[in-house]
N, C-alpha and C positions, 0 to 999 in steps of 0.2 A: 245423600249428603257426602258419602265417601268419595263418589265420583266427582262431585262438585269441588271437594277439597283438593283432590289431585289435579283437577283442571286448573284451578286458581293457582296452585303451587307451581305447576309447569309454566303457566303464563308469566308468573312473577320471575322465575329463573331465566326464562328466555328474554324477557324485557331487560333484566339487569345485565345479562351477559352480552346482549347485542348492543345496548346503548349505555356504555360506561365511559366515564372520564377517568383515565388512568393517571395516577399521580404517585409513581414509585419512589420518589425521593422526598423525604421529610427533612425540613430545615429547622435548626435552632440557632439563634444568634445571641451574642453577649458582647459587652464592651468592657475593656480594662483600661483604667487611667494610669498612664506611665509618668506623667508630670502635669504641671498646670496647663500645658497646651497640647500635649501629645496623648493620643488615645489609640488603643489597639482594637480594631473591629474584628470579631471572630465569627466564623460561619462553620457550623457543624452539620454535615449531611448524613442522614441514615438512609441507606439504599435497600429497597426491597430485595428479597432473595432472588438470585439469578439475573437481576437487572444490573446495568452499569451505565455510567455516563463518563464524559471525556475530560481530560486535563486541559488546562489553558494552553498547554504547549504541544498538544497532539499535532503531528505534522500536517502541512497542507496537502490537499488531494484526498483526504479521508473523511471521517465523520467530523461533525462540527465541534469546535472546542468550547469550553466554558468561558464566558466573558463576563467580567464585572464592570459595570458602568456606574461611575460616581457622578451623580447629577449635581455638579457645582458650577454654575455659570457665572457666579459673582465673585469668585476668589475668596470664599469664606474659609477654606482650608487647603492644605497642600498634602499630596500623597508622598510618603517617604518610602522610596523603593517601590518594588512591584508587589502585587498580591502573591503571597507565598501559599504553597499547598503541600499536603501530605504526600507520602510516597504513592506513586501510581503503578499499575501493572502494564507491561508492554506486550501487545498481541498483534501478530501479523494479520492483515486483512487481505484475503485472496481476491475480494471484489475490487478494492481500491488499490491493491498492490503496494501498500505502505504499512509500516508499523503504526499502530494506534496506541495512545496512552490512555488508560481508562481506570476508573475507580469502581471497586466492588465492595459491598458491605457498608463502608463508611468512607467519609472524606472530610478533611478539615482545611479551611482556608483562613488567612488572616491578613490584614492590611493596617499598617501604621500610618496615622494621619496627624498632621500638625495644624491645629486650629489657629487661624489668623484673625478671625472676627470674634471678639469677646462676647458679643451678643448672640452668637450662634447657639441654638438649643438642640438641634438634631441634625443628623446626616442621613440622607436618603441614598440607597444603593439598589440598583437593578441587576439581577443575575439572569443570564441567558445560558441555557445548556440543552443538550440533546441526550435523552435517556433511551436506552435500547434493550430489547429482549428479542422476541421474534418480530416485534414491531418497534418503530422508533417514534419518540414523542419530542416535539420541540416545546420546551418549557420556558416560562418567564416568571420570575419572582421579584417582588418589591419588598424591601426592608427599610425600616426607619430606626436608627440608633439614637436614643435619647442620651445626650451628653451628661455625665455625672456632675452634680452641682448646679445644673440648669433646671432639671426637672426632679432632682433628688432620686434619680433612678440609676443604680450602678450596673445591674444586669437585667436585661429585658429579653424575654423570649418572644420572638415575633410570630405573628399569625401569617400564614402563607396566603399569597394573593392568587389563589387558584381554587377551582372547585374541588372538594375532597374526593378521594377515591371511593367509588361506589362499586363494590364487587362482592359477590356472594362467596362465602368461605369455601364451599364445596367446589365451586367453579375455579376459584383461585388454586386449590390443590390440584385440580385436574390440569389446569394450564401449566403449573410448575412441573408436574410429572411429564406432560407432553413434551416440554422443551428441554428437560433436564438431560435426557440421553443425547439429544442432538447437541446441546451446549458442551457436554463433556467430550463428545466425539470431536467437535470442532477444535476445542482447546488442546486436546491431545495431538491432533493433527498439526496444529499451529506450532506447538512446542517441538514436534519432531522436525518441522521444516526450519527450525531455528539454527542453533549452533551446530547440530550434527550435519545439516545440509551444507553449511559453510565449510566445515571440516572436510567433507567428502569432495566438494568442488575444488577446494584448495589442494587436496591430495592429488586429484586428477590433474590439476594444473602443474603441480610439482613433477608428476610423471612426464608431462609434455616437456617441461624444462629439461628433464634428463636427456631428451632426444634432440637437443640442440648442439651445434658444433662446439660450444664453449664448455659443455658439461660431459657429454657422452664419452669423448676420448679420455677424460680424466679417470673414469672408472677402472679400467684395467691397469693403468699406470699406478694409481694410488693403492689398489688392492695388492698389486705385485710388490710395491714398496714395503707394505706391512708384513706380507707373508715371507718375503725373502730377506729383509733386513733384520727381522726379529730373530732372537736366539732359538726359539722353538715355536711350533704352530700355535700353541695355546697363547703365547705372548702376542703373536701376530693377530690372532682373533680378538684378544683383549684390546689391543691398540686400535683395531678397525672399529670396534664397538664404541670406544671412547671418541674416535674421530666422528662417527655418525651422531652420537649424542651431542658433541660439540656443535655440529651443524644445526641441530634442532635448537640448542640453547641460543645460538647467535640470532637465528631468525625470530624466535619467540621473544628475545630481548627487543628486537626491532618493533614487533607488534606492541609490546608493553610500553615502550617509549612513546609510541604514537598515542596510546590510550592515556598515558600519564600527562602528555602535553595538552591534549584537547579535552580530556574528560570523557567518560563513557557515554553520557547523554548528549554532549555537545556535538559529537561526531554525527549523530543522527540528524540533529537540527541543522548542521552545516550541509549535509548531503541533500537535504530536502529544499535548500534555498536555491533560487535561480542563479545567483552568482557562482556558487560552488558547482552546480551542475554544468555551467558553462566552462568552469576551470577544469573539471573532470573530462569534459569533452575534448578540450585542447590537449590535456595530458595524454589521453588515449590515442589521439591522432598522432601526437609526437612519438609515442611508443610504437605505433603501427609503422610510421615512416622508418624508424630504426630497424625494425624487423624486416621490412621490405628491401632494405639495403641502401637507404638514402645516406645514412651515417651510422657510426657506432657510438653507443653510450658507454663511456669508459670512465672509471674512477682514476684519479691521479696516480701515475706510476710510482711516485714516492711512497704512497700508501702501501702498495704491493711490496716494494723493496723493504720497507721497515718491518712489515709483517713476516716476510721471508727470513729476515735476520732473527726474529723472535722464534720462528719455527725451528731454527737450528739448535735451540737450547735443549731439545729432547724432553722426555718425560711427558706428563699430562699437559703441562703448559705449552710445550712445543707442539703437541698434537692439536691442541685448541687453536693455536695460531696457524697451523696447516689448514684447518677447517676455515678459518677466517680468510686465509689466502685464496682458497677455492671460491668463497663468496665474492671476494673482490675481483679476481681474475675473470670469473664467469658472469660478471654484472652486466656485460653488454647483451647477454642472452636472458639472464634471469631478472634483470632490473625491470624491464617492461611488464613481465608477468607479475612480479611482486607488486609493482605500482598499481596494476589493474586490480589485483586481489585486495590491496589496501583500500582502494576506492570503493569497491563493491562491499567489503566488510564494513567500512565506515558507514555505509547506508543502513546497516542493521543496528549500529550503535553498540553500547555495552562493551563486552570483552571480545566482540567478534574479530577485531584485528589480531588479537592474540591467538584465538582459535584458528583463524585462517593461516597464520604463520606456522602454527604447530602442524597443521595438515600438509602445508606446502613443504616444510623442511623434513617431515617424516618421509615423504615420497623421495626426496633427494637423498636422504641419509640411508634409507633401507637397502638399496642395492650394494652400497659399500660394505655394510655389515653382512649381508647375505652371501656376497661373493667371497668374503673373507672366511665365512663358515664353510662354504662349498666352492672351493676354487675351480673345480671341474666345470662348473656352470659357465665360466668365462669362455670356454671353447665354443659355446653355442651363440655367443654374442655376434651380431653382424659387424662387419668391418666398417670403420668410419669412411665417409665418402660424401658425394653430392647429395645423398638423400637427407643428410642432417640439415643442409641449408633449405631443402624443400620443406622440412618440418618447420623451420624458423619462419620462412616466408608465409606458410599457411597460417601460423599464429598471427602474423601481421595482418592478414586479411580478416581474421576473426576479431582482432583488436579494433580494426577500422570499423567493422560492422557494429560492434558493441558500443563504440564511441557515440554513435548517433542516437542510442537510447537516452543518453544524458542530455543531448541537445533537444530531443523530443520532450523530456521531462520539463525542461525550462519553458518550452513553448506551451505545454499544457497548463502549467501553473499560471502563466501570464494570460492564457486564453487569447493569444495573438492570432492563431490559425495561420501562421507562416510555415509551419512544418506539419502539415496534416498527414493523414494516414497514407494517401496516395504518394506523397513526396517521400515519406519514410520507406515505403515498400519499393519505390523506384530505385532509391539509393541501395537498398539491400539487394535487389535483383542485379544491379550493376556490379556491386562488390562480389557477390557470390558467383555471378556469371564470369567475372574476370578471374576469380580463383579457379573455376572449372577450366577455363582456357589455359591458365598457367599449368595446372596439373596435366593437361593434355599436351603440354610442350609448345603451345602456340604463342605464349608470352615468356620471355626470358628477362630476368632481373639481375642487377649487380650481384656478384659472388656466386652465380649459378655456374655449374660445370657444363662443358659442352655435352649436348644430349643427342645421341644417335637413335635412341629408342627409349620408351618408357616401360617401367616394370609393370607386372600384372597388378601388384598392390596399388601402385599409383593410378593405374587405369580404373580399378574399382572405386578408389577414393574420388577420382574425377567424375565417374558416373553418379556416385552418391551426391556430390555437390551440385552437379548439373540437374539431377532429379529434384533436389530441394529448390533450386532456382526456378524451375518450371512450375513447381507446386505453388510458389508465391505469386506467380503472374495473375491468376484469377482474382487475387486480392485487390488488384487495381480496379476491378469492376464490382467489388462488394462482397467477395467470398470471405467467410469468417476467419479462415486460416487458424483453426483451433490449436494446431501443433505449436505455433509461436505466439499464442495468446498471452498478452502481458508485455510483449516487446513493442509491437507497433502501437500507435494511438488507438483508442477504441473506435468502433465502427461509426459512431455518430460524430466523431471528430474528423470530418472528412469533407472533401469538396462535394461529394455525392453521397450523403448519409444513407440513402435507400439503395445504393448500388445502381449500376447500369444494367438494365435488362433483368433485374432481380425478380424472382417469383415469390412463391410462398403463400399462395392462396388468394391472389388478386393483385392486380397491377395498380400502381399509383403514379399518376402523372405529376411529378414534383414541379413541373413548370406551370401548372394550373391549380395551385392550392386555393381552397376557398378563402375568402377574406378573413383575416385574423387567425388562420391555421398555420401550423408548423409541421415539418416532417419529423415525426417521433421515432421511437425505436423500431427498427426493422421496416422503415418506410411507412408506418401507420400515420394517417392524417390525425393530428392531435391539436386540440385547442387548449391554451393555457389561461383562457378567460372564460368564466362560467357563462356569462350572458352571450358571448359570441358563439360558444358551442351549442347552447340551448336554441339560439336562433337558427343555426344551421340544421340542427336535428328536426326542427319544425319544418324547415324548407324541404328536406328530403324525406321526411316522415320515417325516421329510424329511431329506435331507442338509444339511450345514452349509457355508456359505461363511464361512471364518475370515479376518478382515480385520485385520491389524496396521496401525494407522494412527496419526496424531498430529494434535492440534488445529492445530499450526503447520506441518504437512506440506503444502507447495505442491502436489506431484504427487498427493497423496491427494485434494485438492480438485479438481484437474483431472480425475481419473478419475471422481469423483462428479458433477461438473458436465457433462462432455462425453461420458462413456461410459455411466455408470449412467443418465443421463437419456434415453438412446435407448429407444424403445418396446419393442424386442425384449429388450434387457437388463433394463429395468425390469420387464417381465412375468415374467422368470425370477426376479429378486430378490424380487419380491413374492409369487409363487405357488409356486415350486418348490424354494426353499432357505430355511434359517433363517440370517439374517445375525448374526454375532457380531463386533462391531467393538471391538477392544481398543486403547485409547489409551495409547501408551508414554510420552507426555509429560504425563499426568494428574498434577498436583501435590498432589492430596488425600493427606493423611497416612493411613497404615494405622493401625489400632488397635495399641496396644503389643504385645498378644499375637499379632498377625499379622506383626510385623516379624521378619526373619530375615537370616542371612548366606548369600549364594548359594554353593552348592557348586561351581558352574561357574566363577564369576569371583572369589569371595571378597569380593564387595562387599556392604555392608549394604543391604538392601532396606527402604526407609522409606516409599515412596509407592506409590499404585496404579500409576502409570506405571512405576516401578522393577519392580514385580511382573510386569507384562505384558511388559516388555522382557526380564527374566530368563527368563520362560516361553518367549519366542520363541528366545532364545539357547540355552537348555538343551535344549528339545525339538526345535527345527528347525534349530539351528546357523546361524542367520541373525539379522541385527540391522538390516536396512534396511526402510524403509517407503516406499510401500505394499507389502505382502507378502500374497498371497492363497493359500489352500489350500481344497480341497474335502475335507470329512471325512464319515465315516459317523456313525451315531447313537451309536457307541461311542467316537468321538474319533480313529479311525484315519484316516490320510491315504489318500484314494482317487483324488485327482487324479494324473495321470501325472507332473506336475511343478508346482512353484509358479508363480504369476504375479506380475508386478510392474507397474511403470508402462509402459503401452503404449496410446496413444490409438486404436489400430486396433480399431474396434468389432467387425468381423467375426471377427478373431482372438480377441478376448475372449469373444465368444459361443460360438465353437467350443470354447474351453477350458472354459467353463461346461458346455456340452452333454456334452463327453467325460467330465467329472468326474461329472455327474449320472447318465449312462448306466452308469458303473462302479458306482454305488450299487445298481443294479438287477440286477447279475450275481449 
């Protein structure tokens, strides 16, 4: 009896944990009457521990935003303003390379409506959202608000239109413990890559600005002025420190003004739009042309003259205007760098422009203060000369290369495929190749001094840039180029997604794909339709790897990038199974005769994503992605258990091998 009891208990736990419908967000709704015709619809979400879902305003290119759909086709009511939401958390996604806005713990939404039809009794609302932990779930909820006075109901708590969560308490605790350490580690890493990263990059940019012809010669002149014109050394040091602090204040004020004008969150929304990515592209090309010598960006001379007159006043105010004069006079060199920093910081949102200006100005100000404290150090400074223009031109090449990242962003958002990976890399190879030729003295530009020979330092820098240029060339044929990962478009956004002559465990003739197949990650033949994939598996008599996935599923991309790319795994996926990848967030509409109402959830199935999500729920009693199964050629499950997100390559290989071996029994 004891053995039988434990056998039944084990079977129950395995059944529950393997076939579970996850529902980590619980909703309650209420309605508040504001006037005879105006009502406030309220949505309160309680989120299970360690889970999160996304704001309506999370930037494009990342996870899916929450969407509220108000089903009024007859004009019975009007929406007053947009659906408002509670404060969200901003987290950088390394996979999608954008900030994502998410809710954890709880979230509140509200929408004010004005009823125009006196006979209207209720308002129906559909909510779509994506909830994530180690897996992501595409959720759809339907709510109906009874209008007060029509049904004598003032506050109604709605029942959720999904299957309730079925999950064993012990297993839930194990799941939470399993992901808690990973979640905390990711969050800490993301926080570290936030404002501190911006500060460090900005500080480095400020250091580069110091080495330009407009700033570098000012260091000894300014320090000598403070040390020689002051009555004593202590006074000179004090004035130099005030001068440095004034520089920091001026640039931080610039960053503060930008945040004040646009607002901390608007900056991010602007930077992720197509229009502003194109504007940023144009700005950076303009700045690059200035650095390369096409023209000088200068502020009006009258500004400098007025500031100089104020600087003659002496005292703290006079020193402040001296710092302002430096900022104005050196603008032709620092302006493009400051502009680029602001563009990049704006893409992070929040107070990033302020932090960026703090880092940049600190690097500018620090030498003036240090050389005032230790005047002897100035003897070790190199003399001004042609090398300063070389630094400026080199910054121009970097600006030009960086500009094309913004053009690429715009193309990716629109999915135009006009600026694919090969095009991006070809441009970068040309830009960095030209920079290498310039450093070797083979190209001369305006403002360059006559060159009889190149210095050893310039030679080493040229060799470094040339090596980087050569490193990028194999990327034209599909090499991953992990050093610059995140700058060029992803591998699958390419004229040849599988690469030319790429290996990795089997070759794929992309010119002769089976009917209905697509070239998937790493050149794997993939089907996006279940029936087409099943028919092909029968034809070649191979088992099926069924992959429930999503375009905006972070952990799906992680599995594809870090697990599927392994040579052992890739060989199996290319040669031993038929891959069927079903995207549950595919927004393409089904034909009218293919739409239906789910028998399992009662929800209307309108899109291809709805169809595959319902298929997963109905047949496999699961709704999380990624979700993997091994099937035989008749569509029967032969894997001992399903698999989900797990970056352990050896475990995933074992799971694949076990499932494939079952197909041979």
